[in-house]
N, CA, C and O of each residue as an XYZ file, in Angstrom:
476
protein
N     -82.172      8.260    -89.066
C     -83.527      8.616    -89.450
C     -83.767     10.100    -89.160
O     -83.081     10.690    -88.325
N     -84.718     10.687    -89.832
C     -85.005     12.104    -89.672
C     -85.764     12.362    -88.378
O     -86.559     11.543    -87.918
N     -85.490     13.530    -87.811
C     -86.207     13.950    -86.625
C     -86.672     15.382    -86.821
O     -86.133     16.114    -87.650
N     -87.674     15.772    -86.055
C     -88.126     17.164    -86.086
C     -87.267     17.912    -85.072
O     -87.200     17.525    -83.906
N     -86.633     18.945    -85.501
C     -85.705     19.676    -84.643
C     -85.727     21.149    -85.000
O     -86.570     21.596    -85.778
N     -84.812     21.889    -84.438
C     -84.756     23.327    -84.637
C     -83.454     23.719    -85.334
O     -82.429     23.056    -85.176
N     -83.512     24.791    -86.097
C     -82.309     25.298    -86.767
C     -81.299     25.820    -85.755
O     -80.132     26.012    -86.096
N     -81.723     26.053    -84.518
C     -80.805     26.544    -83.490
C     -79.722     25.513    -83.159
O     -78.709     25.854    -82.547
N     -79.929     24.269    -83.555
C     -78.922     23.225    -83.334
C     -77.694     23.413    -84.216
O     -76.657     22.792    -83.984
N     -77.814     24.282    -85.242
C     -76.746     24.431    -86.233
C     -76.168     25.833    -86.249
O     -76.879     26.819    -86.056
N     -74.868     25.905    -86.483
C     -74.159     27.164    -86.679
C     -73.819     27.259    -88.166
O     -73.087     26.416    -88.684
N     -74.339     28.270    -88.854
C     -74.048     28.449    -90.281
C     -72.606     28.928    -90.428
O     -72.168     29.849    -89.739
N     -71.881     28.287    -91.336
C     -70.474     28.626    -91.566
C     -70.320     29.518    -92.799
O     -69.683     30.569    -92.745
N     -70.916     29.078    -93.913
C     -70.817     29.889    -95.138
C     -71.831     29.418    -96.171
O     -72.368     28.313    -96.090
N     -72.076     30.289    -97.144
C     -72.963     29.993    -98.267
C     -72.205     29.111    -99.256
O     -71.053     29.395    -99.586
N     -72.850     28.038    -99.731
C     -72.218     27.149   -100.709
C     -72.760     27.359   -102.115
O     -72.027     27.224   -103.095
N     -74.041     27.689   -102.215
C     -74.631     27.859   -103.534
C     -76.029     28.415   -103.448
O     -76.645     28.451   -102.382
N     -76.529     28.857   -104.618
C     -77.866     29.425   -104.686
C     -78.482     28.966   -105.992
O     -77.870     29.087   -107.054
N     -79.703     28.437   -105.913
C     -80.368     27.933   -107.108
C     -81.773     28.469   -107.226
O     -82.172     29.371   -106.490
N     -82.517     27.912   -108.153
C     -83.874     28.347   -108.433
C     -84.801     28.124   -107.247
O     -85.622     28.984   -106.927
N     -84.671     26.969   -106.594
C     -85.613     26.612   -105.540
C     -85.098     26.857   -104.130
O     -85.874     26.876   -103.175
N     -83.782     27.047   -103.998
C     -83.251     27.244   -102.657
C     -81.771     27.579   -102.661
O     -81.112     27.584   -103.700
N     -81.275     27.856   -101.476
C     -79.852     28.128   -101.312
C     -79.274     27.074   -100.364
O     -79.982     26.527    -99.519
N     -77.984     26.801   -100.520
C     -77.333     25.777    -99.706
C     -76.214     26.412    -98.899
O     -75.394     27.167    -99.421
N     -76.203     26.085    -97.606
C     -75.189     26.617    -96.707
C     -74.463     25.478    -96.003
O     -75.044     24.432    -95.713
N     -73.189     25.706    -95.739
C     -72.420     24.784    -94.917
C     -72.686     25.166    -93.468
O     -72.620     26.342    -93.108
N     -72.986     24.173    -92.641
C     -73.271     24.427    -91.231
C     -72.610     23.349    -90.386
O     -72.136     22.331    -90.891
N     -72.594     23.604    -89.094
C     -72.010     22.649    -88.156
C     -72.991     22.430    -87.005
O     -73.545     23.381    -86.454
N     -73.192     21.164    -86.654
C     -74.056     20.840    -85.521
C     -73.346     21.296    -84.253
O     -72.187     20.950    -84.023
N     -74.037     22.067    -83.439
C     -73.418     22.614    -82.226
C     -73.077     21.532    -81.207
O     -72.096     21.661    -80.474
N     -73.871     20.476    -81.154
C     -73.630     19.441    -80.140
C     -72.546     18.445    -80.529
O     -71.782     18.008    -79.669
N     -72.463     18.073    -81.820
C     -71.501     17.045    -82.233
C     -70.326     17.585    -83.035
O     -69.293     16.925    -83.140
N     -70.476     18.793    -83.608
C     -69.419     19.344    -84.460
C     -69.480     18.823    -85.882
O     -68.646     19.192    -86.709
N     -70.461     17.964    -86.187
C     -70.593     17.401    -87.532
C     -70.938     18.501    -88.528
O     -71.789     19.347    -88.257
N     -70.269     18.487    -89.692
C     -70.583     19.437    -90.754
C     -71.707     18.866    -91.608
O     -71.733     17.675    -91.921
N     -72.640     19.748    -91.977
C     -73.788     19.367    -92.794
C     -74.016     20.438    -93.851
O     -73.525     21.561    -93.734
N     -74.767     20.077    -94.881
C     -75.205     21.032    -95.893
C     -76.696     21.264    -95.653
O     -77.474     20.311    -95.604
N     -77.089     22.518    -95.506
C     -78.489     22.837    -95.255
C     -79.052     23.596    -96.452
O     -78.576     24.671    -96.815
N     -80.081     23.000    -97.052
C     -80.767     23.639    -98.173
C     -81.991     24.361    -97.628
O     -82.881     23.739    -97.048
N     -82.032     25.667    -97.817
C     -83.175     26.483    -97.404
C     -84.019     26.762    -98.636
O     -83.566     27.400    -99.587
N     -85.247     26.278    -98.605
C     -86.143     26.466    -99.743
C     -86.595     27.925    -99.822
O     -86.807     28.570    -98.796
N     -86.739     28.436   -101.035
C     -87.116     29.839   -101.216
C     -88.593     30.078   -100.962
O     -88.967     31.132   -100.448
N     -89.437     29.122   -101.312
C     -90.871     29.343   -101.106
C     -91.252     29.035    -99.665
O     -90.562     28.286    -98.973
N     -92.340     29.611    -99.232
C     -92.845     29.410    -97.864
C     -93.699     28.147    -97.811
O     -94.337     27.767    -98.793
N     -93.698     27.511    -96.651
C     -94.508     26.313    -96.425
C     -95.315     26.529    -95.156
O     -94.757     26.786    -94.089
N     -96.638     26.423    -95.281
C     -97.519     26.800    -94.189
C     -98.042     25.628    -93.362
O     -98.780     25.827    -92.397
N     -97.661     24.405    -93.742
C     -98.037     23.244    -92.931
C     -96.987     22.156    -93.087
O     -96.260     22.095    -94.078
N     -96.935     21.308    -92.083
C     -95.984     20.192    -92.118
C     -96.379     19.210    -93.220
O     -95.505     18.656    -93.887
N     -97.681     18.983    -93.423
C     -98.158     18.077    -94.477
C     -97.724     18.559    -95.856
O     -97.342     17.760    -96.712
N     -97.786     19.865    -96.063
C     -97.355     20.445    -97.336
C     -95.884     20.114    -97.598
O     -95.508     19.819    -98.732
N     -95.065     20.160    -96.570
C     -93.634     19.842    -96.681
C     -93.420     18.367    -97.004
O     -92.644     18.015    -97.892
N     -94.120     17.517    -96.267
C     -93.921     16.074    -96.406
C     -94.455     15.536    -97.731
O     -94.095     14.431    -98.136
N     -95.308     16.302    -98.409
C     -95.846     15.867    -99.694
C     -94.996     16.296   -100.886
O     -95.336     15.975   -102.025
N     -93.906     17.009   -100.653
C     -92.998     17.373   -101.745
C     -92.345     16.112   -102.302
O     -91.949     15.226   -101.545
N     -92.234     16.034   -103.628
C     -91.594     14.868   -104.248
C     -90.173     14.671   -103.743
O     -89.741     13.542   -103.505
N     -89.437     15.789   -103.579
C     -88.051     15.705   -103.110
C     -87.975     15.042   -101.734
O     -87.107     14.203   -101.493
N     -88.872     15.413   -100.850
C     -88.886     14.843    -99.503
C     -89.280     13.377    -99.554
O     -88.620     12.533    -98.948
N     -90.355     13.068   -100.275
C     -90.815     11.681   -100.372
C     -89.721     10.766   -100.910
O     -89.498      9.675   -100.385
N     -89.043     11.217   -101.957
C     -87.986     10.398   -102.567
C     -86.795     10.240   -101.635
O     -86.332      9.125   -101.399
N     -86.300     11.345   -101.108
C     -85.098     11.288   -100.276
C     -85.316     10.539    -98.966
O     -84.380      9.936    -98.441
N     -86.531     10.568    -98.431
C     -86.829      9.827    -97.203
C     -86.661      8.325    -97.424
O     -86.239      7.600    -96.523
N     -86.994      7.868    -98.628
C     -86.952      6.441    -98.930
C     -85.575      5.955    -99.372
O     -85.275      4.764    -99.288
N     -84.745      6.874    -99.839
C     -83.453      6.474   -100.406
C     -82.382      6.264    -99.344
O     -82.211      7.070    -98.429
N     -81.679      5.168    -99.497
C     -80.511      4.908    -98.663
C     -79.512      4.171    -99.537
O     -79.577      2.952    -99.691
N     -78.588      4.931   -100.105
C     -77.616      4.349   -101.036
C     -76.292      5.089   -100.906
O     -76.276      6.301   -100.689
N     -75.200      4.380   -101.035
C     -73.863      4.968   -100.889
C     -73.596      6.080   -101.901
O     -72.786      6.968   -101.638
N     -74.264      6.044   -103.051
C     -74.019      7.038   -104.099
C     -75.096      8.111   -104.175
O     -75.183      8.834   -105.167
N     -75.914      8.218   -103.135
C     -76.939      9.267   -103.059
C     -76.742      9.999   -101.739
O     -76.676      9.381   -100.676
N     -76.648     11.319   -101.819
C     -76.437     12.118   -100.605
C     -77.590     11.878    -99.630
O     -78.753     11.833   -100.032
N     -77.260     11.725    -98.347
C     -78.244     11.350    -97.333
C     -78.953     12.575    -96.760
O     -78.320     13.539    -96.332
N     -80.287     12.508    -96.766
C     -81.106     13.535    -96.104
C     -81.190     13.144    -94.638
O     -81.762     12.107    -94.301
N     -80.625     13.967    -93.768
C     -80.575     13.662    -92.348
C     -81.839     14.090    -91.615
O     -82.354     13.353    -90.774
N     -82.335     15.275    -91.933
C     -83.560     15.744    -91.296
C     -84.216     16.852    -92.111
O     -83.587     17.484    -92.959
N     -85.489     17.065    -91.831
C     -86.276     18.134    -92.448
C     -86.750     19.028    -91.310
O     -87.290     18.550    -90.312
N     -86.542     20.322    -91.473
C     -86.921     21.279    -90.433
C     -87.840     22.325    -91.060
O     -87.540     22.880    -92.117
N     -88.963     22.584    -90.393
C     -89.852     23.679    -90.801
C     -89.950     24.637    -89.630
O     -90.406     24.282    -88.543
N     -89.506     25.870    -89.881
C     -89.473     26.876    -88.833
C     -89.898     28.214    -89.424
O     -89.358     28.633    -90.448
N     -90.840     28.879    -88.808
C     -91.321     30.184    -89.289
C     -91.700     30.145    -90.768
O     -91.363     31.053    -91.528
N     -92.399     29.095    -91.165
C     -92.848     28.874    -92.545
C     -91.707     28.694    -93.543
O     -91.934     28.722    -94.752
N     -90.483     28.509    -93.050
C     -89.331     28.213    -93.902
C     -89.047     26.712    -93.811
O     -89.183     26.106    -92.749
N     -88.651     26.126    -94.939
C     -88.336     24.706    -94.974
C     -86.848     24.526    -95.205
O     -86.266     25.146    -96.094
N     -86.237     23.667    -94.392
C     -84.803     23.389    -94.473
C     -84.594     21.885    -94.612
O     -85.225     21.098    -93.906
N     -83.710     21.490    -95.520
C     -83.290     20.100    -95.637
C     -81.859     20.030    -95.112
O     -80.994     20.781    -95.564
N     -81.610     19.148    -94.177
C     -80.266     18.963    -93.634
C     -79.690     17.696    -94.248
O     -80.183     16.594    -94.009
N     -78.637     17.869    -95.045
C     -77.992     16.752    -95.739
C     -76.613     16.477    -95.152
O     -76.006     17.339    -94.516
N     -76.134     15.260    -95.381
C     -74.735     15.005    -95.068
C     -73.913     15.955    -95.938
O     -74.323     16.286    -97.051
N     -72.771     16.390    -95.446
C     -71.943     17.337    -96.198
C     -70.955     16.586    -97.073
O     -70.224     15.717    -96.597
N     -70.939     16.923    -98.343
C     -69.977     16.370    -99.291
C     -69.048     17.508    -99.709
O     -69.509     18.569   -100.131
N     -67.766     17.288    -99.591
C     -66.786     18.341    -99.869
C     -66.910     18.875   -101.300
O     -66.793     20.079   -101.531
N     -67.146     17.982   -102.246
C     -67.255     18.379   -103.650
C     -68.463     17.709   -104.277
O     -68.973     16.713   -103.764
N     -68.914     18.266   -105.390
C     -69.909     17.567   -106.192
C     -69.321     17.342   -107.579
O     -68.284     17.913   -107.917
N     -69.971     16.525   -108.371
C     -69.433     16.153   -109.678
C     -69.255     17.371   -110.583
O     -68.270     17.462   -111.316
N     -70.193     18.295   -110.536
C     -70.087     19.495   -111.359
C     -68.818     20.286   -111.014
O     -68.073     20.692   -111.906
N     -68.579     20.499   -109.725
C     -67.376     21.233   -109.308
C     -66.114     20.486   -109.716
O     -65.139     21.090   -110.162
N     -66.143     19.183   -109.559
C     -64.988     18.359   -109.905
C     -64.639     18.499   -111.390
O     -63.466     18.594   -111.752
N     -65.661     18.509   -112.237
C     -65.435     18.644   -113.688
C     -65.020     20.066   -114.046
O     -64.111     20.270   -114.851
N     -65.689     21.048   -113.446
C     -65.460     22.457   -113.766
C     -64.041     22.898   -113.393
O     -63.404     23.646   -114.134
N     -63.558     22.435   -112.251
C     -62.266     22.880   -111.741
C     -61.077     22.136   -112.347
O     -59.929     22.459   -112.039
N     -61.328     21.163   -113.189
C     -60.257     20.345   -113.768
C     -59.747     20.982   -115.058
O     -60.539     21.309   -115.942
N     -58.427     21.161   -115.170
C     -57.884     21.810   -116.375
C     -57.892     20.913   -117.623
O     -57.893     21.425   -118.742
N     -57.898     19.575   -117.446
C     -57.901     18.679   -118.609
C     -58.956     17.593   -118.421
O     -59.516     17.436   -117.335
N     -59.216     16.859   -119.475
C     -60.247     15.827   -119.448
C     -59.879     14.684   -118.502
O     -58.702     14.414   -118.262
N     -60.903     14.020   -117.970
C     -60.674     12.837   -117.143
C     -60.260     11.669   -118.034
O     -60.697     11.578   -119.181
N     -59.420     10.778   -117.512
C     -59.110      9.548   -118.258
C     -60.368      8.681   -118.390
O     -61.291      8.793   -117.583
N     -60.399      7.839   -119.387
C     -61.569      6.999   -119.639
C     -61.930      6.148   -118.421
O     -63.112      5.966   -118.131
N     -60.945      5.630   -117.711
C     -61.221      4.774   -116.552
C     -61.981      5.544   -115.457
O     -62.853      4.983   -114.794
N     -61.648      6.809   -115.276
C     -62.325      7.638   -114.278
C     -63.762      7.927   -114.728
O     -64.690      7.894   -113.919
N     -63.936      8.208   -116.008
C     -65.271      8.459   -116.552
C     -66.148      7.221   -116.389
O     -67.313      7.324   -116.007
N     -65.582      6.052   -116.682
C     -66.333      4.802   -116.508
C     -66.749      4.620   -115.047
O     -67.884      4.236   -114.762
N     -65.830      4.898   -114.127
C     -66.113      4.736   -112.704
C     -67.195      5.705   -112.245
O     -68.105      5.318   -111.513
N     -67.102      6.963   -112.669
C     -68.109      7.961   -112.307
C     -69.475      7.573   -112.866
O     -70.485      7.656   -112.166
N     -69.503      7.150   -114.122
C     -70.754      6.741   -114.756
C     -71.363      5.558   -114.009
O     -72.572      5.522   -113.780
N     -70.539      4.602   -113.635
C     -70.992      3.434   -112.877
C     -71.635      3.876   -111.556
O     -72.701      3.385   -111.185
N     -70.978      4.804   -110.853
C     -71.515      5.279   -109.571
C     -72.841      6.038   -109.750
O     -73.760      5.888   -108.945
N     -72.929      6.840   -110.798
C     -74.176      7.574   -111.083
C     -75.301      6.574   -111.355
O     -76.395      6.706   -110.806
N     -75.037      5.585   -112.194
C     -76.064      4.607   -112.538
C     -76.448      3.755   -111.320
O     -77.614      3.394   -111.162
N     -75.486      3.440   -110.471
C     -75.802      2.714   -109.245
C     -76.745      3.524   -108.371
O     -77.682      2.978   -107.788
N     -76.498      4.830   -108.279
C     -77.355      5.713   -107.494
C     -78.762      5.811   -108.062
O     -79.736      5.937   -107.320
N     -78.859      5.751   -109.400
C     -80.189      5.815   -110.041
C     -80.936      4.513   -109.853
O     -82.067      4.377   -110.321
C-alpha cells in the first residue's frame, strides 16, 4: 500500500525518459536496495488534495493486476509530485522498437491477451 514518505529515501541512478507531463528516472531505495521507477510530474501541486484528485492517482490506487505496473507510493515535496512505481526493465514500446524483425503471431497473441487482461 502507498505511504507518505520523502524522496530522500531514494538514490536516483539515471534518467529513463521524458514526456509531456513528466520525466521518469530509475532509482534505488536506500534502505532495501529495491529498484523503482520514479515519475516526476512537470506541473506544480500546491496541496495534497490536488494530488489525490488526479485521475492517474485515483485509477492507479485502485488497480492491482499482474499486467498493470504497480504504483508503490505518491510523494509530494516542495510542490513537486512524484509517483514511485515498481521498476520494469522494458516496456512494450521499447521491446517492439528494438526488434529487427516482426514478432511471430503466437507472441503477438500473447501480448494482446496480456494487454486486454490489464484493461
